N, C-alpha and C positions, 0 to 999 in steps of 0.2 A: 505494500499501500506505500504510496508515495505520501509525502509530507502533504502536500497541498490538500490532498483530500482528508487527512488527516486532521487538518486545520477547519477545514471548513464543517467536518463532525463537531467539534470540539465547541466548533461557534454556533451551530445547531441547537447543541443541547443547554449551551450559555444562557442562549436569548429564548429556550422554551421552558414548559413548565415542567417536562419529563425529566425523572429524575437517574433514569440510567437506560445506556442504548449500547448492544450488543450485535456485531458486524461480524459474517464471518463468508469469507472471499475464499478460493480456491489456494493463496499463499499463507494465508493464516487466520486467525481471531484478533478484533479487538472491540475491549470494553469500554465504556466511560463511564462514569459515576458521578454525580453531583454530590458534593456530600458541603450540605450550606454555601458559602460563597465561594468554595474549591471545588475542582474536578480531579480527579484522578483517572488516568487511562493506562488498561492494563493489556500487554500485547501476547499473544502465545507465542513461544518460540521460534516457529518456525517463519513470522510475519519479520519481512524487511523493511523497516520506514527507508523508503531512498529520499534523498531531500533534492531538489534540484540544485544545480551548480552556484546558482545566484541566492541562494535560500540560507541563510544562518541557523542558527539551535534556537535563538532567541526567537522565532517567528512560530515555533509549537508551543512555547507558553501562551496561557490565553491571559488576558487582563484582568487583573484583580476587580471586582465588582463589590459595589458599597451596597448592602442590603437595603431594600427600601422598607420607609416605616411601614407598620403596621396600621392597615385600615380600620377605620372605626365603623361601627356598624354592626349590623348582623352581615353573618356568610351566608350566602346561600351556596352550598357543595355539592358538587356531583354526587347521585347514590350508587353510578355504574361507573365500569369502565367503557368506550364508544368514541362516537365521532359528533361534534357538538355540533348545532344547527340554529341558527339565531331566529330563521324565518323558517314559515311553512313550505315554500319550494325556493327555488335556486334566483326567480323576480320577483318575490315577494317583501311586503315591509318587514322590517324585523320586530317579534312580537315586542319586546322591548327595549329602548334607547337611553343612554344616560340622560335622567333629567325627569323620564318617567314616573309616572305616580302607581305604584301595585297597589293590591291587595290580596290577603292572605287564599291562594285557589286559583290566581291569574295565573296562565303559562307563561313563561318565562323563556323558554328554549325550548329544544329537542335532542336528545341524546338519540343517535342511534346504535345501535347495539345487537349485532347477530340477524342484520337485517328488520329489523323491529324499529320503528317509531316510537319514545317514548316520550312523552311530555313532561318537564319539570315544571313545577307548580311551585310560586311564595309559600315560602312558611310563615311569612310577618306582611304586614303593612309598611307603608313607608314609600320612600323617591330612591330609585336605582341612582347610585354614587358613581359606581364605578364597575365596570365591565372588565372584568380579568381575562379573557379567553376572545379569541376571535374567532371568523364561520370557518368550519372545515377542519380545525384544528382536532388531535385527537388527546381525548380526558381521558383523566386516572378516577378510580373511587377514591372519592373524598377532596376533590381539588376543586377550590374555588371558584367558582363560574363567575358570579356578582355581589356586590356591597350593596343592603339597603341599609337606608340611614334615615 
């Protein structure tokens, strides 16, 4: 696996909400684990990471990120693993946006799991102050989706 591909994978993990990524290719296996603000990269023995001639060793290290402050308000979390959708269909308006007033039981989004579309409802009244995930992204069980203030 070349260094540019590894750097891209590290950047993808650091910018997303996933905590672990494992890639297996013919030449070996790479596992990237996000632990807090740090990332740890494990490579199996057969994997050779080849750096392009113009890239130095400093290109492998990911920039240290400052953890954002904890959001205030009620957090709506994903009850399952799946794919997040903010609208009922690709061209439709989203169920809610930042600033929307919601009531308990109102549909906030859809999570697709195993070809089933599951509506996720608000479990508190309030105003959506933050949307923590983008349309089409994978979500994990317990991952925060929205903050209701």
